[in-house]
mmCIF file of the N, C-alpha and C atoms, coordinates in Angstrom:
data_MODEL
# 
_entry.id   MODEL 
# 
loop_
_atom_site.group_PDB 
_atom_site.id 
_atom_site.type_symbol 
_atom_site.label_atom_id 
_atom_site.label_alt_id 
_atom_site.label_comp_id 
_atom_site.label_asym_id 
_atom_site.label_entity_id 
_atom_site.label_seq_id 
_atom_site.pdbx_PDB_ins_code 
_atom_site.Cartn_x 
_atom_site.Cartn_y 
_atom_site.Cartn_z 
_atom_site.occupancy 
_atom_site.B_iso_or_equiv 
_atom_site.pdbx_formal_charge 
_atom_site.auth_seq_id 
_atom_site.auth_comp_id 
_atom_site.auth_asym_id 
_atom_site.auth_atom_id 
_atom_site.pdbx_PDB_model_num 
ATOM 1   N N  . MET A 1 1  ? 68.302 107.528 19.494 1.00 0.00 ? 1  MET A N  1 
ATOM 2   C CA . MET A 1 1  ? 69.216 108.435 20.177 1.00 0.00 ? 1  MET A CA 1 
ATOM 3   C C  . MET A 1 1  ? 70.560 107.723 20.327 1.00 0.00 ? 1  MET A C  1 
ATOM 4   N N  . THR A 1 2  ? 71.615 108.430 19.969 1.00 0.00 ? 2  THR A N  1 
ATOM 5   C CA . THR A 1 2  ? 72.956 107.858 20.113 1.00 0.00 ? 2  THR A CA 1 
ATOM 6   C C  . THR A 1 2  ? 73.431 107.995 21.554 1.00 0.00 ? 2  THR A C  1 
ATOM 7   N N  . LEU A 1 3  ? 74.526 107.319 21.866 1.00 0.00 ? 3  LEU A N  1 
ATOM 8   C CA . LEU A 1 3  ? 75.095 107.419 23.211 1.00 0.00 ? 3  LEU A CA 1 
ATOM 9   C C  . LEU A 1 3  ? 75.504 108.855 23.512 1.00 0.00 ? 3  LEU A C  1 
ATOM 10  N N  . ASP A 1 4  ? 76.134 109.531 22.560 1.00 0.00 ? 4  ASP A N  1 
ATOM 11  C CA . ASP A 1 4  ? 76.546 110.927 22.789 1.00 0.00 ? 4  ASP A CA 1 
ATOM 12  C C  . ASP A 1 4  ? 75.352 111.837 23.043 1.00 0.00 ? 4  ASP A C  1 
ATOM 13  N N  . GLU A 1 5  ? 74.276 111.637 22.292 1.00 0.00 ? 5  GLU A N  1 
ATOM 14  C CA . GLU A 1 5  ? 73.063 112.426 22.516 1.00 0.00 ? 5  GLU A CA 1 
ATOM 15  C C  . GLU A 1 5  ? 72.475 112.127 23.887 1.00 0.00 ? 5  GLU A C  1 
ATOM 16  N N  . PHE A 1 6  ? 72.530 110.853 24.305 1.00 0.00 ? 6  PHE A N  1 
ATOM 17  C CA . PHE A 1 6  ? 72.020 110.466 25.616 1.00 0.00 ? 6  PHE A CA 1 
ATOM 18  C C  . PHE A 1 6  ? 72.832 111.139 26.723 1.00 0.00 ? 6  PHE A C  1 
ATOM 19  N N  . VAL A 1 7  ? 74.145 111.156 26.575 1.00 0.00 ? 7  VAL A N  1 
ATOM 20  C CA . VAL A 1 7  ? 75.007 111.800 27.577 1.00 0.00 ? 7  VAL A CA 1 
ATOM 21  C C  . VAL A 1 7  ? 74.657 113.285 27.686 1.00 0.00 ? 7  VAL A C  1 
ATOM 22  N N  . LYS A 1 8  ? 74.447 113.950 26.554 1.00 0.00 ? 8  LYS A N  1 
ATOM 23  C CA . LYS A 1 8  ? 74.091 115.377 26.564 1.00 0.00 ? 8  LYS A CA 1 
ATOM 24  C C  . LYS A 1 8  ? 72.729 115.600 27.216 1.00 0.00 ? 8  LYS A C  1 
ATOM 25  N N  . ALA A 1 9  ? 71.757 114.762 26.891 1.00 0.00 ? 9  ALA A N  1 
ATOM 26  C CA . ALA A 1 9  ? 70.425 114.886 27.497 1.00 0.00 ? 9  ALA A CA 1 
ATOM 27  C C  . ALA A 1 9  ? 70.494 114.608 28.995 1.00 0.00 ? 9  ALA A C  1 
ATOM 28  N N  . PHE A 1 10 ? 71.297 113.612 29.380 1.00 0.00 ? 10 PHE A N  1 
ATOM 29  C CA . PHE A 1 10 ? 71.487 113.272 30.782 1.00 0.00 ? 10 PHE A CA 1 
ATOM 30  C C  . PHE A 1 10 ? 72.080 114.469 31.516 1.00 0.00 ? 10 PHE A C  1 
ATOM 31  N N  . ALA A 1 11 ? 73.126 115.066 30.956 1.00 0.00 ? 11 ALA A N  1 
ATOM 32  C CA . ALA A 1 11 ? 73.801 116.209 31.577 1.00 0.00 ? 11 ALA A CA 1 
ATOM 33  C C  . ALA A 1 11 ? 72.867 117.400 31.721 1.00 0.00 ? 11 ALA A C  1 
ATOM 34  N N  . ALA A 1 12 ? 71.948 117.562 30.787 1.00 0.00 ? 12 ALA A N  1 
ATOM 35  C CA . ALA A 1 12 ? 71.019 118.698 30.823 1.00 0.00 ? 12 ALA A CA 1 
ATOM 36  C C  . ALA A 1 12 ? 70.082 118.644 32.029 1.00 0.00 ? 12 ALA A C  1 
ATOM 37  N N  . GLU A 1 13 ? 69.943 117.489 32.643 1.00 0.00 ? 13 GLU A N  1 
ATOM 38  C CA . GLU A 1 13 ? 69.077 117.347 33.816 1.00 0.00 ? 13 GLU A CA 1 
ATOM 39  C C  . GLU A 1 13 ? 69.753 117.821 35.106 1.00 0.00 ? 13 GLU A C  1 
ATOM 40  N N  . PHE A 1 14 ? 71.025 118.154 35.030 1.00 0.00 ? 14 PHE A N  1 
ATOM 41  C CA . PHE A 1 14 ? 71.775 118.621 36.193 1.00 0.00 ? 14 PHE A CA 1 
ATOM 42  C C  . PHE A 1 14 ? 71.977 120.123 36.087 1.00 0.00 ? 14 PHE A C  1 
ATOM 43  N N  . ASP A 1 15 ? 71.727 120.831 37.173 1.00 0.00 ? 15 ASP A N  1 
ATOM 44  C CA . ASP A 1 15 ? 71.827 122.286 37.162 1.00 0.00 ? 15 ASP A CA 1 
ATOM 45  C C  . ASP A 1 15 ? 73.219 122.791 37.520 1.00 0.00 ? 15 ASP A C  1 
ATOM 46  N N  . ASP A 1 16 ? 73.889 122.130 38.460 1.00 0.00 ? 16 ASP A N  1 
ATOM 47  C CA . ASP A 1 16 ? 75.125 122.673 39.023 1.00 0.00 ? 16 ASP A CA 1 
ATOM 48  C C  . ASP A 1 16 ? 76.386 121.912 38.636 1.00 0.00 ? 16 ASP A C  1 
ATOM 49  N N  . THR A 1 17 ? 76.247 120.778 37.987 1.00 0.00 ? 17 THR A N  1 
ATOM 50  C CA . THR A 1 17 ? 77.412 119.979 37.611 1.00 0.00 ? 17 THR A CA 1 
ATOM 51  C C  . THR A 1 17 ? 77.860 120.378 36.215 1.00 0.00 ? 17 THR A C  1 
ATOM 52  N N  . PRO A 1 18 ? 79.153 120.727 36.055 1.00 0.00 ? 18 PRO A N  1 
ATOM 53  C CA . PRO A 1 18 ? 79.647 121.139 34.735 1.00 0.00 ? 18 PRO A CA 1 
ATOM 54  C C  . PRO A 1 18 ? 79.461 120.039 33.685 1.00 0.00 ? 18 PRO A C  1 
ATOM 55  N N  . THR A 1 19 ? 79.054 120.438 32.508 1.00 0.00 ? 19 THR A N  1 
ATOM 56  C CA . THR A 1 19 ? 78.771 119.503 31.421 1.00 0.00 ? 19 THR A CA 1 
ATOM 57  C C  . THR A 1 19 ? 79.968 118.623 31.091 1.00 0.00 ? 19 THR A C  1 
ATOM 58  N N  . GLU A 1 20 ? 81.180 119.167 31.203 1.00 0.00 ? 20 GLU A N  1 
ATOM 59  C CA . GLU A 1 20 ? 82.370 118.394 30.845 1.00 0.00 ? 20 GLU A CA 1 
ATOM 60  C C  . GLU A 1 20 ? 82.622 117.216 31.790 1.00 0.00 ? 20 GLU A C  1 
ATOM 61  N N  . GLN A 1 21 ? 81.930 117.162 32.911 1.00 0.00 ? 21 GLN A N  1 
ATOM 62  C CA . GLN A 1 21 ? 82.060 116.014 33.820 1.00 0.00 ? 21 GLN A CA 1 
ATOM 63  C C  . GLN A 1 21 ? 81.277 114.800 33.325 1.00 0.00 ? 21 GLN A C  1 
ATOM 64  N N  . PHE A 1 22 ? 80.458 114.979 32.307 1.00 0.00 ? 22 PHE A N  1 
ATOM 65  C CA . PHE A 1 22 ? 79.607 113.898 31.829 1.00 0.00 ? 22 PHE A CA 1 
ATOM 66  C C  . PHE A 1 22 ? 80.221 113.223 30.611 1.00 0.00 ? 22 PHE A C  1 
ATOM 67  N N  . THR A 1 23 ? 80.529 111.947 30.774 1.00 0.00 ? 23 THR A N  1 
ATOM 68  C CA . THR A 1 23 ? 81.022 111.101 29.696 1.00 0.00 ? 23 THR A CA 1 
ATOM 69  C C  . THR A 1 23 ? 80.279 109.777 29.810 1.00 0.00 ? 23 THR A C  1 
ATOM 70  N N  . PRO A 1 24 ? 80.389 108.914 28.818 1.00 0.00 ? 24 PRO A N  1 
ATOM 71  C CA . PRO A 1 24 ? 79.734 107.611 28.953 1.00 0.00 ? 24 PRO A CA 1 
ATOM 72  C C  . PRO A 1 24 ? 80.171 106.834 30.200 1.00 0.00 ? 24 PRO A C  1 
ATOM 73  N N  . SER A 1 25 ? 81.412 107.047 30.643 1.00 0.00 ? 25 SER A N  1 
ATOM 74  C CA . SER A 1 25 ? 81.910 106.287 31.798 1.00 0.00 ? 25 SER A CA 1 
ATOM 75  C C  . SER A 1 25 ? 81.676 106.978 33.142 1.00 0.00 ? 25 SER A C  1 
ATOM 76  N N  . THR A 1 26 ? 80.973 108.108 33.147 1.00 0.00 ? 26 THR A N  1 
ATOM 77  C CA . THR A 1 26 ? 80.676 108.811 34.398 1.00 0.00 ? 26 THR A CA 1 
ATOM 78  C C  . THR A 1 26 ? 79.776 107.961 35.287 1.00 0.00 ? 26 THR A C  1 
ATOM 79  N N  . ASN A 1 27 ? 80.212 107.783 36.540 1.00 0.00 ? 27 ASN A N  1 
ATOM 80  C CA . ASN A 1 27 ? 79.384 107.099 37.529 1.00 0.00 ? 27 ASN A CA 1 
ATOM 81  C C  . ASN A 1 27 ? 78.456 108.158 38.122 1.00 0.00 ? 27 ASN A C  1 
ATOM 82  N N  . TYR A 1 28 ? 77.251 108.202 37.589 1.00 0.00 ? 28 TYR A N  1 
ATOM 83  C CA . TYR A 1 28 ? 76.330 109.293 37.942 1.00 0.00 ? 28 TYR A CA 1 
ATOM 84  C C  . TYR A 1 28 ? 75.909 109.289 39.391 1.00 0.00 ? 28 TYR A C  1 
ATOM 85  N N  . ARG A 1 29 ? 75.895 108.125 40.033 1.00 0.00 ? 29 ARG A N  1 
ATOM 86  C CA . ARG A 1 29 ? 75.466 108.085 41.439 1.00 0.00 ? 29 ARG A CA 1 
ATOM 87  C C  . ARG A 1 29 ? 76.517 108.665 42.378 1.00 0.00 ? 29 ARG A C  1 
ATOM 88  N N  . GLU A 1 30 ? 77.737 108.880 41.876 1.00 0.00 ? 30 GLU A N  1 
ATOM 89  C CA . GLU A 1 30 ? 78.789 109.496 42.683 1.00 0.00 ? 30 GLU A CA 1 
ATOM 90  C C  . GLU A 1 30 ? 78.836 111.015 42.534 1.00 0.00 ? 30 GLU A C  1 
ATOM 91  N N  . LEU A 1 31 ? 78.030 111.554 41.631 1.00 0.00 ? 31 LEU A N  1 
ATOM 92  C CA . LEU A 1 31 ? 77.997 113.006 41.456 1.00 0.00 ? 31 LEU A CA 1 
ATOM 93  C C  . LEU A 1 31 ? 77.338 113.657 42.668 1.00 0.00 ? 31 LEU A C  1 
ATOM 94  N N  . GLU A 1 32 ? 77.890 114.768 43.094 1.00 0.00 ? 32 GLU A N  1 
ATOM 95  C CA . GLU A 1 32 ? 77.382 115.465 44.279 1.00 0.00 ? 32 GLU A CA 1 
ATOM 96  C C  . GLU A 1 32 ? 75.914 115.853 44.132 1.00 0.00 ? 32 GLU A C  1 
ATOM 97  N N  . GLU A 1 33 ? 75.524 116.201 42.929 1.00 0.00 ? 33 GLU A N  1 
ATOM 98  C CA . GLU A 1 33 ? 74.159 116.667 42.681 1.00 0.00 ? 33 GLU A CA 1 
ATOM 99  C C  . GLU A 1 33 ? 73.140 115.524 42.562 1.00 0.00 ? 33 GLU A C  1 
ATOM 100 N N  . TRP A 1 34 ? 73.605 114.280 42.469 1.00 0.00 ? 34 TRP A N  1 
ATOM 101 C CA . TRP A 1 34 ? 72.707 113.140 42.297 1.00 0.00 ? 34 TRP A CA 1 
ATOM 102 C C  . TRP A 1 34 ? 71.820 112.980 43.526 1.00 0.00 ? 34 TRP A C  1 
ATOM 103 N N  . GLY A 1 35 ? 70.554 112.759 43.296 1.00 0.00 ? 35 GLY A N  1 
ATOM 104 C CA . GLY A 1 35 ? 69.606 112.529 44.371 1.00 0.00 ? 35 GLY A CA 1 
ATOM 105 C C  . GLY A 1 35 ? 68.289 112.063 43.791 1.00 0.00 ? 35 GLY A C  1 
ATOM 106 N N  . SER A 1 36 ? 67.302 111.932 44.640 1.00 0.00 ? 36 SER A N  1 
ATOM 107 C CA . SER A 1 36 ? 66.020 111.392 44.199 1.00 0.00 ? 36 SER A CA 1 
ATOM 108 C C  . SER A 1 36 ? 65.329 112.291 43.163 1.00 0.00 ? 36 SER A C  1 
ATOM 109 N N  . LEU A 1 37 ? 65.455 113.605 43.311 1.00 0.00 ? 37 LEU A N  1 
ATOM 110 C CA . LEU A 1 37 ? 64.826 114.500 42.331 1.00 0.00 ? 37 LEU A CA 1 
ATOM 111 C C  . LEU A 1 37 ? 65.509 114.412 40.974 1.00 0.00 ? 37 LEU A C  1 
ATOM 112 N N  . THR A 1 38 ? 66.820 114.290 40.988 1.00 0.00 ? 38 THR A N  1 
ATOM 113 C CA . THR A 1 38 ? 67.545 114.136 39.731 1.00 0.00 ? 38 THR A CA 1 
ATOM 114 C C  . THR A 1 38 ? 67.186 112.803 39.085 1.00 0.00 ? 38 THR A C  1 
ATOM 115 N N  . ALA A 1 39 ? 67.067 111.772 39.895 1.00 0.00 ? 39 ALA A N  1 
ATOM 116 C CA . ALA A 1 39 ? 66.669 110.455 39.380 1.00 0.00 ? 39 ALA A CA 1 
ATOM 117 C C  . ALA A 1 39 ? 65.306 110.543 38.692 1.00 0.00 ? 39 ALA A C  1 
ATOM 118 N N  . LEU A 1 40 ? 64.373 111.239 39.310 1.00 0.00 ? 40 LEU A N  1 
ATOM 119 C CA . LEU A 1 40 ? 63.057 111.413 38.689 1.00 0.00 ? 40 LEU A CA 1 
ATOM 120 C C  . LEU A 1 40 ? 63.158 112.192 37.378 1.00 0.00 ? 40 LEU A C  1 
ATOM 121 N N  . SER A 1 41 ? 64.043 113.165 37.336 1.00 0.00 ? 41 SER A N  1 
ATOM 122 C CA . SER A 1 41 ? 64.247 113.928 36.102 1.00 0.00 ? 41 SER A CA 1 
ATOM 123 C C  . SER A 1 41 ? 64.800 113.036 34.993 1.00 0.00 ? 41 SER A C  1 
ATOM 124 N N  . ILE A 1 42 ? 65.711 112.132 35.348 1.00 0.00 ? 42 ILE A N  1 
ATOM 125 C CA . ILE A 1 42 ? 66.284 111.211 34.363 1.00 0.00 ? 42 ILE A CA 1 
ATOM 126 C C  . ILE A 1 42 ? 65.203 110.248 33.868 1.00 0.00 ? 42 ILE A C  1 
ATOM 127 N N  . ILE A 1 43 ? 64.398 109.734 34.769 1.00 0.00 ? 43 ILE A N  1 
ATOM 128 C CA . ILE A 1 43 ? 63.295 108.840 34.389 1.00 0.00 ? 43 ILE A CA 1 
ATOM 129 C C  . ILE A 1 43 ? 62.368 109.557 33.418 1.00 0.00 ? 43 ILE A C  1 
ATOM 130 N N  . SER A 1 44 ? 62.037 110.804 33.713 1.00 0.00 ? 44 SER A N  1 
ATOM 131 C CA . SER A 1 44 ? 61.160 111.595 32.856 1.00 0.00 ? 44 SER A CA 1 
ATOM 132 C C  . SER A 1 44 ? 61.818 111.874 31.505 1.00 0.00 ? 44 SER A C  1 
ATOM 133 N N  . MET A 1 45 ? 63.105 112.201 31.504 1.00 0.00 ? 45 MET A N  1 
ATOM 134 C CA . MET A 1 45 ? 63.827 112.472 30.266 1.00 0.00 ? 45 MET A CA 1 
ATOM 135 C C  . MET A 1 45 ? 63.822 111.242 29.362 1.00 0.00 ? 45 MET A C  1 
ATOM 136 N N  . VAL A 1 46 ? 64.073 110.066 29.919 1.00 0.00 ? 46 VAL A N  1 
ATOM 137 C CA . VAL A 1 46 ? 64.082 108.833 29.135 1.00 0.00 ? 46 VAL A CA 1 
ATOM 138 C C  . VAL A 1 46 ? 62.695 108.592 28.539 1.00 0.00 ? 46 VAL A C  1 
ATOM 139 N N  . ASP A 1 47 ? 61.670 108.821 29.337 1.00 0.00 ? 47 ASP A N  1 
ATOM 140 C CA . ASP A 1 47 ? 60.297 108.644 28.859 1.00 0.00 ? 47 ASP A CA 1 
ATOM 141 C C  . ASP A 1 47 ? 59.986 109.619 27.719 1.00 0.00 ? 47 ASP A C  1 
ATOM 142 N N  . ASP A 1 48 ? 60.310 110.893 27.912 1.00 0.00 ? 48 ASP A N  1 
ATOM 143 C CA . ASP A 1 48 ? 59.997 111.929 26.921 1.00 0.00 ? 48 ASP A CA 1 
ATOM 144 C C  . ASP A 1 48 ? 60.842 111.819 25.655 1.00 0.00 ? 48 ASP A C  1 
ATOM 145 N N  . GLU A 1 49 ? 62.146 111.626 25.816 1.00 0.00 ? 49 GLU A N  1 
ATOM 146 C CA . GLU A 1 49 ? 63.069 111.660 24.680 1.00 0.00 ? 49 GLU A CA 1 
ATOM 147 C C  . GLU A 1 49 ? 63.164 110.337 23.933 1.00 0.00 ? 49 GLU A C  1 
ATOM 148 N N  . MET A 1 50 ? 62.976 109.225 24.660 1.00 0.00 ? 50 MET A N  1 
ATOM 149 C CA . MET A 1 50 ? 63.210 107.917 24.049 1.00 0.00 ? 50 MET A CA 1 
ATOM 150 C C  . MET A 1 50 ? 61.958 107.042 24.009 1.00 0.00 ? 50 MET A C  1 
ATOM 151 N N  . ASN A 1 51 ? 60.881 107.536 24.619 1.00 0.00 ? 51 ASN A N  1 
ATOM 152 C CA . ASN A 1 51 ? 59.635 106.766 24.689 1.00 0.00 ? 51 ASN A CA 1 
ATOM 153 C C  . ASN A 1 51 ? 59.844 105.376 25.292 1.00 0.00 ? 51 ASN A C  1 
ATOM 154 N N  . LYS A 1 52 ? 60.676 105.335 26.318 1.00 0.00 ? 52 LYS A N  1 
ATOM 155 C CA . LYS A 1 52 ? 60.940 104.077 27.030 1.00 0.00 ? 52 LYS A CA 1 
ATOM 156 C C  . LYS A 1 52 ? 60.795 104.340 28.518 1.00 0.00 ? 52 LYS A C  1 
ATOM 157 N N  . ARG A 1 53 ? 60.528 103.284 29.254 1.00 0.00 ? 53 ARG A N  1 
ATOM 158 C CA . ARG A 1 53 ? 60.331 103.399 30.704 1.00 0.00 ? 53 ARG A CA 1 
ATOM 159 C C  . ARG A 1 53 ? 61.519 102.820 31.461 1.00 0.00 ? 53 ARG A C  1 
ATOM 160 N N  . VAL A 1 54 ? 61.990 103.579 32.427 1.00 0.00 ? 54 VAL A N  1 
ATOM 161 C CA . VAL A 1 54 ? 62.975 103.064 33.376 1.00 0.00 ? 54 VAL A CA 1 
ATOM 162 C C  . VAL A 1 54 ? 62.444 103.322 34.773 1.00 0.00 ? 54 VAL A C  1 
ATOM 163 N N  . THR A 1 55 ? 62.919 102.546 35.700 1.00 0.00 ? 55 THR A N  1 
ATOM 164 C CA . THR A 1 55 ? 62.481 102.667 37.088 1.00 0.00 ? 55 THR A CA 1 
ATOM 165 C C  . THR A 1 55 ? 63.657 103.070 37.971 1.00 0.00 ? 55 THR A C  1 
ATOM 166 N N  . GLY A 1 56 ? 63.339 103.377 39.200 1.00 0.00 ? 56 GLY A N  1 
ATOM 167 C CA . GLY A 1 56 ? 64.390 103.646 40.171 1.00 0.00 ? 56 GLY A CA 1 
ATOM 168 C C  . GLY A 1 56 ? 65.301 102.442 40.333 1.00 0.00 ? 56 GLY A C  1 
ATOM 169 N N  . ALA A 1 57 ? 64.732 101.255 40.279 1.00 0.00 ? 57 ALA A N  1 
ATOM 170 C CA . ALA A 1 57 ? 65.540 100.024 40.382 1.00 0.00 ? 57 ALA A CA 1 
ATOM 171 C C  . ALA A 1 57 ? 66.501 99.926  39.206 1.00 0.00 ? 57 ALA A C  1 
ATOM 172 N N  . ASP A 1 58 ? 66.063 100.326 38.022 1.00 0.00 ? 58 ASP A N  1 
ATOM 173 C CA . ASP A 1 58 ? 66.953 100.327 36.858 1.00 0.00 ? 58 ASP A CA 1 
ATOM 174 C C  . ASP A 1 58 ? 68.126 101.274 37.086 1.00 0.00 ? 58 ASP A C  1 
ATOM 175 N N  . LEU A 1 59 ? 67.837 102.450 37.632 1.00 0.00 ? 59 LEU A N  1 
ATOM 176 C CA . LEU A 1 59 ? 68.902 103.421 37.899 1.00 0.00 ? 59 LEU A CA 1 
ATOM 177 C C  . LEU A 1 59 ? 69.886 102.889 38.931 1.00 0.00 ? 59 LEU A C  1 
ATOM 178 N N  . ARG A 1 60 ? 69.389 102.148 39.914 1.00 0.00 ? 60 ARG A N  1 
ATOM 179 C CA . ARG A 1 60 ? 70.268 101.581 40.942 1.00 0.00 ? 60 ARG A CA 1 
ATOM 180 C C  . ARG A 1 60 ? 71.114 100.435 40.399 1.00 0.00 ? 60 ARG A C  1 
ATOM 181 N N  . LYS A 1 61 ? 70.611 99.725  39.382 1.00 0.00 ? 61 LYS A N  1 
ATOM 182 C CA . LYS A 1 61 ? 71.345 98.605  38.783 1.00 0.00 ? 61 LYS A CA 1 
ATOM 183 C C  . LYS A 1 61 ? 72.564 99.072  38.000 1.00 0.00 ? 61 LYS A C  1 
ATOM 184 N N  . CYS A 1 62 ? 72.498 100.269 37.460 1.00 0.00 ? 62 CYS A N  1 
ATOM 185 C CA . CYS A 1 62 ? 73.557 100.776 36.595 1.00 0.00 ? 62 CYS A CA 1 
ATOM 186 C C  . CYS A 1 62 ? 74.496 101.686 37.378 1.00 0.00 ? 62 CYS A C  1 
ATOM 187 N N  . ALA A 1 63 ? 75.751 101.682 36.958 1.00 0.00 ? 63 ALA A N  1 
ATOM 188 C CA . ALA A 1 63 ? 76.723 102.560 37.597 1.00 0.00 ? 63 ALA A CA 1 
ATOM 189 C C  . ALA A 1 63 ? 77.073 103.739 36.705 1.00 0.00 ? 63 ALA A C  1 
ATOM 190 N N  . THR A 1 64 ? 77.191 103.493 35.405 1.00 0.00 ? 64 THR A N  1 
ATOM 191 C CA . THR A 1 64 ? 77.620 104.555 34.495 1.00 0.00 ? 64 THR A CA 1 
ATOM 192 C C  . THR A 1 64 ? 76.485 104.975 33.559 1.00 0.00 ? 64 THR A C  1 
ATOM 193 N N  . ILE A 1 65 ? 76.689 106.119 32.941 1.00 0.00 ? 65 ILE A N  1 
ATOM 194 C CA . ILE A 1 65 ? 75.701 106.606 31.979 1.00 0.00 ? 65 ILE A CA 1 
ATOM 195 C C  . ILE A 1 65 ? 75.580 105.624 30.814 1.00 0.00 ? 65 ILE A C  1 
ATOM 196 N N  . GLU A 1 66 ? 76.696 105.078 30.373 1.00 0.00 ? 66 GLU A N  1 
ATOM 197 C CA . GLU A 1 66 ? 76.655 104.128 29.264 1.00 0.00 ? 66 GLU A CA 1 
ATOM 198 C C  . GLU A 1 66 ? 75.895 102.857 29.637 1.00 0.00 ? 66 GLU A C  1 
ATOM 199 N N  . GLU A 1 67 ? 76.060 102.371 30.861 1.00 0.00 ? 67 GLU A N  1 
ATOM 200 C CA . GLU A 1 67 ? 75.302 101.188 31.304 1.00 0.00 ? 67 GLU A CA 1 
ATOM 201 C C  . GLU A 1 67 ? 73.803 101.482 31.282 1.00 0.00 ? 67 GLU A C  1 
ATOM 202 N N  . LEU A 1 68 ? 73.426 102.673 31.735 1.00 0.00 ? 68 LEU A N  1 
ATOM 203 C CA . LEU A 1 68 ? 72.010 103.043 31.716 1.00 0.00 ? 68 LEU A CA 1 
ATOM 204 C C  . LEU A 1 68 ? 71.516 103.146 30.276 1.00 0.00 ? 68 LEU A C  1 
ATOM 205 N N  . TYR A 1 69 ? 72.299 103.763 29.421 1.00 0.00 ? 69 TYR A N  1 
ATOM 206 C CA . TYR A 1 69 ? 71.928 103.871 28.010 1.00 0.00 ? 69 TYR A CA 1 
ATOM 207 C C  . TYR A 1 69 ? 71.697 102.482 27.402 1.00 0.00 ? 69 TYR A C  1 
ATOM 208 N N  . ASN A 1 70 ? 72.615 101.565 27.657 1.00 0.00 ? 70 ASN A N  1 
ATOM 209 C CA . ASN A 1 70 ? 72.485 100.211 27.115 1.00 0.00 ? 70 ASN A CA 1 
ATOM 210 C C  . ASN A 1 70 ? 71.242 99.511  27.655 1.00 0.00 ? 70 ASN A C  1 
ATOM 211 N N  . LEU A 1 71 ? 70.945 99.731  28.923 1.00 0.00 ? 71 LEU A N  1 
ATOM 212 C CA . LEU A 1 71 ? 69.740 99.151  29.515 1.00 0.00 ? 71 LEU A CA 1 
ATOM 213 C C  . LEU A 1 71 ? 68.482 99.713  28.850 1.00 0.00 ? 71 LEU A C  1 
ATOM 214 N N  . VAL A 1 72 ? 68.456 101.015 28.672 1.00 0.00 ? 72 VAL A N  1 
ATOM 215 C CA . VAL A 1 72 ? 67.292 101.659 28.034 1.00 0.00 ? 72 VAL A CA 1 
ATOM 216 C C  . VAL A 1 72 ? 67.145 101.164 26.602 1.00 0.00 ? 72 VAL A C  1 
ATOM 217 N N  . GLU A 1 73 ? 68.230 101.073 25.875 1.00 0.00 ? 73 GLU A N  1 
ATOM 218 C CA . GLU A 1 73 ? 68.171 100.612 24.491 1.00 0.00 ? 73 GLU A CA 1 
ATOM 219 C C  . GLU A 1 73 ? 67.705 99.173  24.386 1.00 0.00 ? 73 GLU A C  1 
ATOM 220 N N  . SER A 1 74 ? 67.932 98.380  25.414 1.00 0.00 ? 74 SER A N  1 
ATOM 221 C CA . SER A 1 74 ? 67.531 96.966  25.374 1.00 0.00 ? 74 SER A CA 1 
ATOM 222 C C  . SER A 1 74 ? 66.052 96.771  25.679 1.00 0.00 ? 74 SER A C  1 
ATOM 223 N N  . LYS A 1 75 ? 65.373 97.801  26.155 1.00 0.00 ? 75 LYS A N  1 
ATOM 224 C CA . LYS A 1 75 ? 63.964 97.703  26.515 1.00 0.00 ? 75 LYS A CA 1 
ATOM 225 C C  . LYS A 1 75 ? 63.065 97.816  25.302 1.00 0.00 ? 75 LYS A C  1 
# 
């Protein structure tokens, strides 16, 4: 999965945030819709789409979508 595909998949997990707000440099934890349920959706998306595991601690370590992507790719 490329970074652009990851950003699109990441954005698809949000119901109320406009897609154009999502870029590799988006700080996802600052989004109004971000919360524990969204975090679980992202964890599930990474597992389903990339066959890799991330944890809540991994999500807390990263600030941007690109940082999370790089972390997932390194696993």
